N, C-alpha and C positions, 0 to 999 in steps of 0.2 A: 917289196912286200914279203911278209913272213911266209916261209914255205908251208907251214901248217895250215894257213888260211887259203893259200892259192897253189895247190899242188900242180895244176896244169900251166902255171906261169903265164896267164893271159892278162894279168894286171887287175883282175876283178876277184874279190874274195868269193869263194865258192858258195857261202851262205847267201850271197846276193844274186847268184845265178839260178837259184831254185824258185819254182813257182810258189804262189801263196800257200795253197793247200798241201803241196809236197813238203814245204818247210814246216808247216804246222803239224801235220800228221807224221812226218818223218822223225820228229823229235821223240816219238814214243818208242822207237826201235833203233836208235843210233848209238847206244852205249857199247863200248868195245867189249865189255864182259857179258853181253847178251841180256836175257830177261832178268837174270839174278841181279845184275847191276842196275837195271831199270827200276827194280823194286827198292834198291838202296837209295835211289834218288827221290823217293817219296818222302815228303815232310808231312808231319801231322800236328794238328793243334786241337786243343779242347778249350772251351771258354764257358764261363757262367757269368750272368749279370742279373742283378736284382734291383728293381726300382721301387722306392717307397713314395707313394703319393705323387708319382710323376715329377718328383723334385730332387730326391736324393738317390744316388746310385752307388752300388758296391760291385766291384768286378774282380774276377780271378781267371787266369788263363795259364796254359802250359804249352810250350813249343818244343818239338822234338825233331832232330835231324840225325841221320845215320852217321856213325863215327867216321866212315871213310869219305863222307860228302860234306864235311864241315864240323860235325860234332857239336852243333849248337843245341843246348838244352837249357831252358830257363823257365821260371815261373814268373808271372806278372801279377801284381796286386794293384788295385786302383779304386778310386772313388770319384764321384762327381756330384755336382750340385747345379740345378737349373732354376733360374728365377726369371719369369717373363720371357724375354728374348735373349737373355744372357746365360752363359754356362761356363763352368770351370771344371776341368778334369785333371786329376793327378794319377800317375801310375809309377810303379817302382819295379824294376827288372832285377830278379834274383837268380843268379846262375845256379844250376843244380849239378854241375860237374866241375872238374878242375881245369877246364879249357879256358884259357885267358881270352877275354873279348873286350873290345873298347866299350861295349854296351853294358858290361857287367856292373851291377850296383848303381844304375843310373835312375835318376828321378826325372820324369817327364811331366810337363803340364801343357794344357791346351785351353785357350780362351775361345769361347764360341759366341757367335751372334747369329741368331736364327732369323734369316731374312723372310722366310715364309710366314712365320708367326708375327713378324713386325708388320707385314702387309695386312694381315687379318685384323690387327688391332686398329688400323686406320679406317 
């Protein structure tokens, strides 16, 4: 076992030895740099979405992460269309810094089928 995960060498990773709430609440104060580093771990996002006639959507978002915790910063642009129970969404990820990422300049699409509306139509 890796020493970092099992300092007491009992064969069980230390994160598995913690109780549920101790693990959940302990993550808010476990950064080696104290509270300043905890604030650096905060990621924030903003997003806007506009629907026209409940059929056409235009979306825009921004994601920001601290430079010492990954430095991911990107803008997303997207659109969507919905017809009856079917939908199609497209989005494009635009990096806003020089950090190289495998997700930079990627086009994503989603095909949707709305089961809840399909049952209402029957």
